[in-house]
PQR file of N, CA, C, O and H, with PARSE charges and radii, in Angstrom:
ATOM      1  N   MET A   1     394.025 174.901 118.970 -0.4000 1.5000
ATOM      2  CA  MET A   1     395.190 175.706 119.271 -0.0000 2.0000
ATOM      3  C   MET A   1     396.481 174.902 119.048  0.5500 1.7000
ATOM      4  O   MET A   1     397.456 175.407 118.491 -0.5500 1.4000
ATOM      5  N   MET A   2     396.462 173.667 119.488 -0.4000 1.5000
ATOM      6  CA  MET A   2     397.639 172.812 119.317 -0.0000 2.0000
ATOM      7  C   MET A   2     397.904 172.548 117.835  0.5500 1.7000
ATOM      8  O   MET A   2     399.055 172.517 117.402 -0.5500 1.4000
ATOM      9  H   MET A   2     395.670 173.257 119.941  0.4000 1.0000
ATOM     10  N   ALA A   3     396.837 172.359 117.063 -0.4000 1.5000
ATOM     11  CA  ALA A   3     396.996 172.115 115.627 -0.0000 2.0000
ATOM     12  C   ALA A   3     397.619 173.326 114.943  0.5500 1.7000
ATOM     13  O   ALA A   3     398.445 173.174 114.043 -0.5500 1.4000
ATOM     14  H   ALA A   3     395.901 172.384 117.415  0.4000 1.0000
ATOM     15  N   LEU A   4     397.235 174.513 115.359 -0.4000 1.5000
ATOM     16  CA  LEU A   4     397.810 175.736 114.799 -0.0000 2.0000
ATOM     17  C   LEU A   4     399.303 175.811 115.123  0.5500 1.7000
ATOM     18  O   LEU A   4     400.113 176.162 114.265 -0.5500 1.4000
ATOM     19  H   LEU A   4     396.564 174.637 116.090  0.4000 1.0000
ATOM     20  N   PHE A   5     399.657 175.485 116.347 -0.4000 1.5000
ATOM     21  CA  PHE A   5     401.063 175.477 116.756 -0.0000 2.0000
ATOM     22  C   PHE A   5     401.872 174.493 115.915  0.5500 1.7000
ATOM     23  O   PHE A   5     402.965 174.824 115.455 -0.5500 1.4000
ATOM     24  H   PHE A   5     399.000 175.200 117.045  0.4000 1.0000
ATOM     25  N   VAL A   6     401.348 173.299 115.713 -0.4000 1.5000
ATOM     26  CA  VAL A   6     402.036 172.277 114.918 -0.0000 2.0000
ATOM     27  C   VAL A   6     402.171 172.741 113.472  0.5500 1.7000
ATOM     28  O   VAL A   6     403.217 172.541 112.854 -0.5500 1.4000
ATOM     29  H   VAL A   6     400.460 173.030 116.087  0.4000 1.0000
ATOM     30  N   ALA A   7     401.124 173.357 112.926 -0.4000 1.5000
ATOM     31  CA  ALA A   7     401.166 173.827 111.539 -0.0000 2.0000
ATOM     32  C   ALA A   7     402.207 174.931 111.369  0.5500 1.7000
ATOM     33  O   ALA A   7     402.973 174.918 110.405 -0.5500 1.4000
ATOM     34  H   ALA A   7     400.274 173.519 113.427  0.4000 1.0000
ATOM     35  N   VAL A   8     402.239 175.876 112.290 -0.4000 1.5000
ATOM     36  CA  VAL A   8     403.212 176.974 112.211 -0.0000 2.0000
ATOM     37  C   VAL A   8     404.633 176.442 112.384  0.5500 1.7000
ATOM     38  O   VAL A   8     405.534 176.843 111.648 -0.5500 1.4000
ATOM     39  H   VAL A   8     401.617 175.887 113.073  0.4000 1.0000
ATOM     40  N   THR A   9     404.840 175.559 113.329 -0.4000 1.5000
ATOM     41  CA  THR A   9     406.160 174.970 113.544 -0.0000 2.0000
ATOM     42  C   THR A   9     406.611 174.183 112.317  0.5500 1.7000
ATOM     43  O   THR A   9     407.771 174.270 111.914 -0.5500 1.4000
ATOM     44  H   THR A   9     404.108 175.233 113.926  0.4000 1.0000
ATOM     45  N   GLY A  10     405.708 173.425 111.728 -0.4000 1.5000
ATOM     46  CA  GLY A  10     406.033 172.668 110.512 -0.0000 2.0000
ATOM     47  C   GLY A  10     406.401 173.585 109.366  0.5500 1.7000
ATOM     48  O   GLY A  10     407.340 173.304 108.621 -0.5500 1.4000
ATOM     49  H   GLY A  10     404.766 173.354 112.055  0.4000 1.0000
ATOM     50  N   ALA A  11     405.668 174.684 109.217 -0.4000 1.5000
ATOM     51  CA  ALA A  11     405.968 175.640 108.146 -0.0000 2.0000
ATOM     52  C   ALA A  11     407.346 176.265 108.350  0.5500 1.7000
ATOM     53  O   ALA A  11     408.088 176.463 107.388 -0.5500 1.4000
ATOM     54  H   ALA A  11     404.906 174.912 109.823  0.4000 1.0000
ATOM     55  N   ILE A  12     407.682 176.570 109.576 -0.4000 1.5000
ATOM     56  CA  ILE A  12     409.001 177.148 109.866 -0.0000 2.0000
ATOM     57  C   ILE A  12     410.107 176.143 109.556  0.5500 1.7000
ATOM     58  O   ILE A  12     411.118 176.504 108.954 -0.5500 1.4000
ATOM     59  H   ILE A  12     407.079 176.409 110.358  0.4000 1.0000
ATOM     60  N   VAL A  13     409.927 174.905 109.953 -0.4000 1.5000
ATOM     61  CA  VAL A  13     410.936 173.870 109.704 -0.0000 2.0000
ATOM     62  C   VAL A  13     411.125 173.646 108.207  0.5500 1.7000
ATOM     63  O   VAL A  13     412.256 173.553 107.729 -0.5500 1.4000
ATOM     64  H   VAL A  13     409.106 174.611 110.441  0.4000 1.0000
ATOM     65  N   VAL A  14     410.026 173.558 107.469 -0.4000 1.5000
ATOM     66  CA  VAL A  14     410.114 173.354 106.018 -0.0000 2.0000
ATOM     67  C   VAL A  14     410.779 174.555 105.354  0.5500 1.7000
ATOM     68  O   VAL A  14     411.601 174.387 104.452 -0.5500 1.4000
ATOM     69  H   VAL A  14     409.107 173.633 107.857  0.4000 1.0000
ATOM     70  N   GLY A  15     410.437 175.750 105.786 -0.4000 1.5000
ATOM     71  CA  GLY A  15     411.053 176.963 105.232 -0.0000 2.0000
ATOM     72  C   GLY A  15     412.550 176.996 105.479  0.5500 1.7000
ATOM     73  O   GLY A  15     413.321 177.322 104.577 -0.5500 1.4000
ATOM     74  H   GLY A  15     409.770 175.886 106.518  0.4000 1.0000
ATOM     75  N   LEU A  16     412.964 176.664 106.681 -0.4000 1.5000
ATOM     76  CA  LEU A  16     414.397 176.649 106.989 -0.0000 2.0000
ATOM     77  C   LEU A  16     415.130 175.564 106.208  0.5500 1.7000
ATOM     78  O   LEU A  16     416.262 175.775 105.773 -0.5500 1.4000
ATOM     79  H   LEU A  16     412.338 176.399 107.414  0.4000 1.0000
ATOM     80  N   ALA A  17     414.509 174.423 106.028 -0.4000 1.5000
ATOM     81  CA  ALA A  17     415.126 173.348 105.246 -0.0000 2.0000
ATOM     82  C   ALA A  17     415.307 173.779 103.794  0.5500 1.7000
ATOM     83  O   ALA A  17     416.332 173.488 103.177 -0.5500 1.4000
ATOM     84  H   ALA A  17     413.590 174.251 106.382  0.4000 1.0000
ATOM     85  N   TYR A  18     414.309 174.472 103.254 -0.4000 1.5000
ATOM     86  CA  TYR A  18     414.399 174.958 101.873 -0.0000 2.0000
ATOM     87  C   TYR A  18     415.540 175.958 101.736  0.5500 1.7000
ATOM     88  O   TYR A  18     416.334 175.874 100.798 -0.5500 1.4000
ATOM     89  H   TYR A  18     413.477 174.708 103.755  0.4000 1.0000
ATOM     90  N   LEU A  19     415.625 176.905 102.668 -0.4000 1.5000
ATOM     91  CA  LEU A  19     416.693 177.906 102.606 -0.0000 2.0000
ATOM     92  C   LEU A  19     418.068 177.263 102.756  0.5500 1.7000
ATOM     93  O   LEU A  19     419.019 177.670 102.090 -0.5500 1.4000
ATOM     94  H   LEU A  19     414.981 176.974 103.429  0.4000 1.0000
ATOM     95  N   SER A  20     418.176 176.272 103.617 -0.4000 1.5000
ATOM     96  CA  SER A  20     419.441 175.576 103.807 -0.0000 2.0000
ATOM     97  C   SER A  20     419.850 174.836 102.535  0.5500 1.7000
ATOM     98  O   SER A  20     421.016 174.872 102.141 -0.5500 1.4000
ATOM     99  H   SER A  20     417.403 175.942 104.158  0.4000 1.0000
ATOM    100  N   LYS A  21     418.895 174.167 101.895 -0.4000 1.5000
ATOM    101  CA  LYS A  21     419.172 173.432 100.666 -0.0000 2.0000
ATOM    102  C   LYS A  21     419.602 174.384  99.559  0.5500 1.7000
ATOM    103  O   LYS A  21     420.540 174.096  98.816 -0.5500 1.4000
ATOM    104  H   LYS A  21     417.948 174.138 102.215  0.4000 1.0000
ATOM    105  N   ARG A  22     418.912 175.524  99.449 -0.4000 1.5000
ATOM    106  CA  ARG A  22     419.243 176.503  98.415 -0.0000 2.0000
ATOM    107  C   ARG A  22     420.645 177.053  98.644  0.5500 1.7000
ATOM    108  O   ARG A  22     421.412 177.214  97.695 -0.5500 1.4000
ATOM    109  H   ARG A  22     418.150 175.758 100.053  0.4000 1.0000
ATOM    110  N   SER A  23     420.978 177.338  99.886 -0.4000 1.5000
ATOM    111  CA  SER A  23     422.301 177.849 100.225 -0.0000 2.0000
ATOM    112  C   SER A  23     423.373 176.810  99.895  0.5500 1.7000
ATOM    113  O   SER A  23     424.435 177.159  99.380 -0.5500 1.4000
ATOM    114  H   SER A  23     420.355 177.206 100.657  0.4000 1.0000
ATOM    115  N   PHE A  24     423.100 175.533 100.189 -0.4000 1.5000
ATOM    116  CA  PHE A  24     424.047 174.461  99.902 -0.0000 2.0000
ATOM    117  C   PHE A  24     424.302 174.352  98.402  0.5500 1.7000
ATOM    118  O   PHE A  24     425.448 174.202  97.976 -0.5500 1.4000
ATOM    119  H   PHE A  24     422.237 175.249 100.607  0.4000 1.0000
ATOM    120  N   HIS A  25     423.238 174.426  97.597 -0.4000 1.5000
ATOM    121  CA  HIS A  25     423.402 174.322  96.149 -0.0000 2.0000
ATOM    122  C   HIS A  25     424.192 175.506  95.601  0.5500 1.7000
ATOM    123  O   HIS A  25     425.007 175.342  94.693 -0.5500 1.4000
ATOM    124  H   HIS A  25     422.307 174.547  97.943  0.4000 1.0000
ATOM    125  N   LYS A  26     423.958 176.684  96.142 -0.4000 1.5000
ATOM    126  CA  LYS A  26     424.702 177.862  95.702 -0.0000 2.0000
ATOM    127  C   LYS A  26     426.181 177.708  96.040  0.5500 1.7000
ATOM    128  O   LYS A  26     427.042 178.036  95.224 -0.5500 1.4000
ATOM    129  H   LYS A  26     423.296 176.817  96.880  0.4000 1.0000
ATOM    130  N   THR A  27     426.478 177.214  97.230 -0.4000 1.5000
ATOM    131  CA  THR A  27     427.861 177.002  97.643 -0.0000 2.0000
ATOM    132  C   THR A  27     428.537 175.961  96.752  0.5500 1.7000
ATOM    133  O   THR A  27     429.684 176.143  96.346 -0.5500 1.4000
ATOM    134  H   THR A  27     425.778 176.948  97.893  0.4000 1.0000
ATOM    135  N   MET A  28     427.835 174.881  96.451 -0.4000 1.5000
ATOM    136  CA  MET A  28     428.409 173.841  95.595 -0.0000 2.0000
ATOM    137  C   MET A  28     428.655 174.364  94.185  0.5500 1.7000
ATOM    138  O   MET A  28     429.654 174.008  93.560 -0.5500 1.4000
ATOM    139  H   MET A  28     426.902 174.733  96.781  0.4000 1.0000
ATOM    140  N   GLU A  29     427.758 175.204  93.681 -0.4000 1.5000
ATOM    141  CA  GLU A  29     427.927 175.791  92.355 -0.0000 2.0000
ATOM    142  C   GLU A  29     429.193 176.645  92.315  0.5500 1.7000
ATOM    143  O   GLU A  29     429.974 176.563  91.367 -0.5500 1.4000
ATOM    144  H   GLU A  29     426.947 175.493  94.189  0.4000 1.0000
ATOM    145  N   GLU A  30     429.393 177.464  93.349 -0.4000 1.5000
ATOM    146  CA  GLU A  30     430.593 178.296  93.423 -0.0000 2.0000
ATOM    147  C   GLU A  30     431.844 177.432  93.525  0.5500 1.7000
ATOM    148  O   GLU A  30     432.861 177.735  92.902 -0.5500 1.4000
ATOM    149  H   GLU A  30     428.759 177.530  94.119  0.4000 1.0000
ATOM    150  N   GLN A  31     431.774 176.367  94.299 -0.4000 1.5000
ATOM    151  CA  GLN A  31     432.929 175.486  94.468 -0.0000 2.0000
ATOM    152  C   GLN A  31     433.275 174.792  93.149  0.5500 1.7000
ATOM    153  O   GLN A  31     434.453 174.647  92.821 -0.5500 1.4000
ATOM    154  H   GLN A  31     430.947 176.121  94.805  0.4000 1.0000
ATOM    155  N   ARG A  32     432.268 174.364  92.394 -0.4000 1.5000
ATOM    156  CA  ARG A  32     432.528 173.737  91.091 -0.0000 2.0000
ATOM    157  C   ARG A  32     433.183 174.726  90.136  0.5500 1.7000
ATOM    158  O   ARG A  32     434.091 174.360  89.390 -0.5500 1.4000
ATOM    159  H   ARG A  32     431.311 174.482  92.660  0.4000 1.0000
ATOM    160  N   ALA A  33     432.728 175.981  90.156 -0.4000 1.5000
ATOM    161  CA  ALA A  33     433.318 176.998  89.285 -0.0000 2.0000
ATOM    162  C   ALA A  33     434.780 177.235  89.650  0.5500 1.7000
ATOM    163  O   ALA A  33     435.633 177.337  88.767 -0.5500 1.4000
ATOM    164  H   ALA A  33     431.990 176.278  90.762  0.4000 1.0000
ATOM    165  N   GLU A  34     435.071 177.324  90.940 -0.4000 1.5000
ATOM    166  CA  GLU A  34     436.457 177.506  91.380 -0.0000 2.0000
ATOM    167  C   GLU A  34     437.314 176.307  90.993  0.5500 1.7000
ATOM    168  O   GLU A  34     438.456 176.469  90.565 -0.5500 1.4000
ATOM    169  H   GLU A  34     434.379 177.241  91.656  0.4000 1.0000
ATOM    170  N   GLU A  35     436.767 175.113  91.142 -0.4000 1.5000
ATOM    171  CA  GLU A  35     437.517 173.904  90.817 -0.0000 2.0000
ATOM    172  C   GLU A  35     437.819 173.834  89.324  0.5500 1.7000
ATOM    173  O   GLU A  35     438.933 173.478  88.940 -0.5500 1.4000
ATOM    174  H   GLU A  35     435.839 174.982  91.490  0.4000 1.0000
ATOM    175  N   SER A  36     436.854 174.165  88.481 -0.4000 1.5000
ATOM    176  CA  SER A  36     437.096 174.117  87.039 -0.0000 2.0000
ATOM    177  C   SER A  36     438.106 175.181  86.628  0.5500 1.7000
ATOM    178  O   SER A  36     438.931 174.935  85.748 -0.5500 1.4000
ATOM    179  H   SER A  36     435.949 174.455  88.793  0.4000 1.0000
ATOM    180  N   ALA A  37     438.058 176.360  87.247 -0.4000 1.5000
ATOM    181  CA  ALA A  37     439.045 177.401  86.945 -0.0000 2.0000
ATOM    182  C   ALA A  37     440.440 176.943  87.362  0.5500 1.7000
ATOM    183  O   ALA A  37     441.413 177.179  86.646 -0.5500 1.4000
ATOM    184  H   ALA A  37     437.388 176.560  87.961  0.4000 1.0000
ATOM    185  N   PHE A  38     440.537 176.291  88.510 -0.4000 1.5000
ATOM    186  CA  PHE A  38     441.831 175.790  88.977 -0.0000 2.0000
ATOM    187  C   PHE A  38     442.367 174.713  88.037  0.5500 1.7000
ATOM    188  O   PHE A  38     443.550 174.710  87.697 -0.5500 1.4000
ATOM    189  H   PHE A  38     439.747 176.099  89.091  0.4000 1.0000
ATOM    190  N   ARG A  39     441.491 173.799  87.619 -0.4000 1.5000
ATOM    191  CA  ARG A  39     441.939 172.736  86.708 -0.0000 2.0000
ATOM    192  C   ARG A  39     442.399 173.312  85.373  0.5500 1.7000
ATOM    193  O   ARG A  39     443.376 172.842  84.789 -0.5500 1.4000
ATOM    194  H   ARG A  39     440.530 173.801  87.895  0.4000 1.0000
ATOM    195  N   GLU A  40     441.690 174.333  84.897 -0.4000 1.5000
ATOM    196  CA  GLU A  40     442.082 174.976  83.640 -0.0000 2.0000
ATOM    197  C   GLU A  40     443.437 175.660  83.800  0.5500 1.7000
ATOM    198  O   GLU A  40     444.292 175.577  82.919 -0.5500 1.4000
ATOM    199  H   GLU A  40     440.897 174.714  85.372  0.4000 1.0000
ATOM    200  N   LYS A  41     443.621 176.329  84.921 -0.4000 1.5000
ATOM    201  CA  LYS A  41     444.893 176.996  85.193 -0.0000 2.0000
ATOM    202  C   LYS A  41     446.016 175.967  85.295  0.5500 1.7000
ATOM    203  O   LYS A  41     447.118 176.195  84.796 -0.5500 1.4000
ATOM    204  H   LYS A  41     442.926 176.396  85.637  0.4000 1.0000
ATOM    205  N   LEU A  42     445.741 174.847  85.934 -0.4000 1.5000
ATOM    206  CA  LEU A  42     446.729 173.784  86.083 -0.0000 2.0000
ATOM    207  C   LEU A  42     447.081 173.181  84.723  0.5500 1.7000
ATOM    208  O   LEU A  42     448.248 172.893  84.457 -0.5500 1.4000
ATOM    209  H   LEU A  42     444.846 174.661  86.339  0.4000 1.0000
ATOM    210  N   ALA A  43     446.086 172.990  83.868 -0.4000 1.5000
ATOM    211  CA  ALA A  43     446.332 172.441  82.534 -0.0000 2.0000
ATOM    212  C   ALA A  43     447.168 173.412  81.706  0.5500 1.7000
ATOM    213  O   ALA A  43     448.070 172.995  80.980 -0.5500 1.4000
ATOM    214  H   ALA A  43     445.138 173.224  84.084  0.4000 1.0000
ATOM    215  N   ASN A  44     446.874 174.688  81.812 -0.4000 1.5000
ATOM    216  CA  ASN A  44     447.650 175.686  81.076 -0.0000 2.0000
ATOM    217  C   ASN A  44     449.074 175.766  81.599  0.5500 1.7000
ATOM    218  O   ASN A  44     450.001 175.995  80.822 -0.5500 1.4000
ATOM    219  H   ASN A  44     446.141 175.027  82.402  0.4000 1.0000
ATOM    220  N   PHE A  45     449.268 175.583  82.886 -0.4000 1.5000
ATOM    221  CA  PHE A  45     450.602 175.607  83.469 -0.0000 2.0000
ATOM    222  C   PHE A  45     451.433 174.449  82.923  0.5500 1.7000
ATOM    223  O   PHE A  45     452.619 174.614  82.636 -0.5500 1.4000
ATOM    224  H   PHE A  45     448.516 175.396  83.518  0.4000 1.0000
ATOM    225  N   GLY A  46     450.818 173.291  82.780 -0.4000 1.5000
ATOM    226  CA  GLY A  46     451.522 172.130  82.250 -0.0000 2.0000
ATOM    227  C   GLY A  46     451.918 172.312  80.798  0.5500 1.7000
ATOM    228  O   GLY A  46     452.947 171.789  80.371 -0.5500 1.4000
ATOM    229  H   GLY A  46     449.855 173.157  83.013  0.4000 1.0000
ATOM    230  N   ARG A  47     451.133 173.033  80.042 -0.4000 1.5000
ATOM    231  CA  ARG A  47     451.429 173.257  78.621 -0.0000 2.0000
ATOM    232  C   ARG A  47     452.585 174.222  78.422  0.5500 1.7000
ATOM    233  O   ARG A  47     453.330 174.105  77.449 -0.5500 1.4000
ATOM    234  H   ARG A  47     450.297 173.458  80.389  0.4000 1.0000
ATOM    235  N   LYS A  48     452.743 175.171  79.331 -0.4000 1.5000
ATOM    236  CA  LYS A  48     453.774 176.195  79.158 -0.0000 2.0000
ATOM    237  C   LYS A  48     455.176 175.629  79.310  0.5500 1.7000
ATOM    238  O   LYS A  48     456.120 176.156  78.720 -0.5500 1.4000
ATOM    239  H   LYS A  48     452.138 175.266  80.122  0.4000 1.0000
ATOM    240  N   LYS A  49     455.327 174.575  80.084 -0.4000 1.5000
ATOM    241  CA  LYS A  49     456.669 174.017  80.304 -0.0000 2.0000
ATOM    242  C   LYS A  49     457.132 173.183  79.148  0.5500 1.7000
ATOM    243  O   LYS A  49     458.239 172.645  79.179 -0.5500 1.4000
ATOM    244  H   LYS A  49     454.560 174.148  80.563  0.4000 1.0000
TER
END
């Protein structure tokens, strides 16, 4: 019974860690896209003057 509890708890922890990692990578991907768009906008602003 204890082994089953440990196995289920371990599976839950690993599952949550995976979801957290996936969410972090998605957030970083969005942040990189925003940063590159901002840098492009900034570069274009410098050219117009």
